[in-house]
N, C-alpha and C positions, 0 to 999 in steps of 0.2 A: 446439528453442528455445523459451525462456519468453517471451511475450508479456505485458507488464505495461501495463494500461490505467490512467490516473487519472481520476477523476470531479473535475469542478469546476463549481461553480456562482458565479456574478459574479465570477470572478477567485480563489475560495477551494478550495483541495483540501481535499474531504471523504471520500475513498475511492479504492481502486484494485482491480483483478481482476487476478490473474495465472493465466496458462493453459500448459500445456506443461511437458515437462521440457527445461532446458537442455542437455543432451546434453554438456556439458563434460567429465564424467568418468562412469566407471561407477556404477551404482546404488549408493548407499551410501557411495561416495567422492567425489562430485561437489562440491567445494568453493564453486563458485558456487552450486549449488542450496542448500547448506547456508548459506550467508551470505544467500539470499534468504529463506530460512526462519527464520534467525535475527532479521532486520531485520523480519519480518512480525510475529512474535509480540512483539518488543520494542513495536511500535506498539499492538498489542491490548492487551498489559498495562499499558501507560502511559496509555492511555486510560481503561481499565476500572478501574484500580485506582489508579494514580497521580493521576487528573485525576477519577475517581468520575463517570464518564460512561459512557452505554450505547453500545457498540459490538458492530455485527452482523458476524459474521465466518460464514461459510460455507466448509466445506472439503468438496470433493469428489475423494478422492483417484482413484477410477476413471478420473475426467475430467480429473485433474490440473488442477483449477480452485481456485483461492482467491478468495473475494472478501470485503473489508473495507469497512466504511462507518460513520462516526460523526457523526450529526445535531450534535452539539456543536461543530462547527465553524460552523457556520452560525448567523447572526445570528436569523431566526425561529424556530430550535429553542433557541437558547443564549442568555439574557439577560447572563450574565457575561462581559464583553469579553476579560478575561485567560485566562478557560478556553477561549473559542473561538480565541484568539490561539495559546495552548498545542497545543490539539489540531490544529488546521488547519497549526500549525508543524511537528508531527510529520509529516504526509502531504507536507508541502513539502520537507522536509529528505530524506524517502525517494526524491521525485521527484529531486532533485539529487544524491542519490547514485548511484542508477540511470543516471542521466547520465553521471556520471564513469566508471562501470564500461563504459559503451559504448565507450570509447576502447579497451579492451584484450578486450572480451567480444561485440563487435558480431555476431559469427556465433552466440552461443548467447541473446542477449537483445534484446529489442526494447522500448522504452517509447514510448508515446502518450499523448495527452490527450483527454478527450471533455467538452465542455461540456454538462452537463445538470443539470436541478433535483432535487433530492434529495425523495423524497417519504416 
C-alpha cells in the first residue's frame, strides 16, 4: 500500500510525502504506481519550471519514499499572490485526484492530511 500524507499550513497545501509500494500490480507493470509517479513529477516540474519556484523533493528508492514541498505556496515565503495560488493549487488538485482514486483503489492507497508549519 502507498500512503500519501499531505502537508497543510493555515489551510494551504504545500507538500506531501508518499511511502510504500501500491502492490496493485507487478513491479514495472503497476499502473497505479505509474500514475502516482507521473502526477508527482508533473507537480515537481510545474512548480520548478512552470512557476520558477523552488521545490524540494527527496526520493529514497530503498525506503520507497518521496517527499515534495514548495514554500511558494505559502504567504510568508512568496509575495506574489498568483504564484502562491498556482503552486498551492497543484498540491490541492493532487489531493483531490488521489481522493477520487480511493473509490477504486482503497486497498492499495491511503491519503491523509497533517497540519504543520513549513520551516
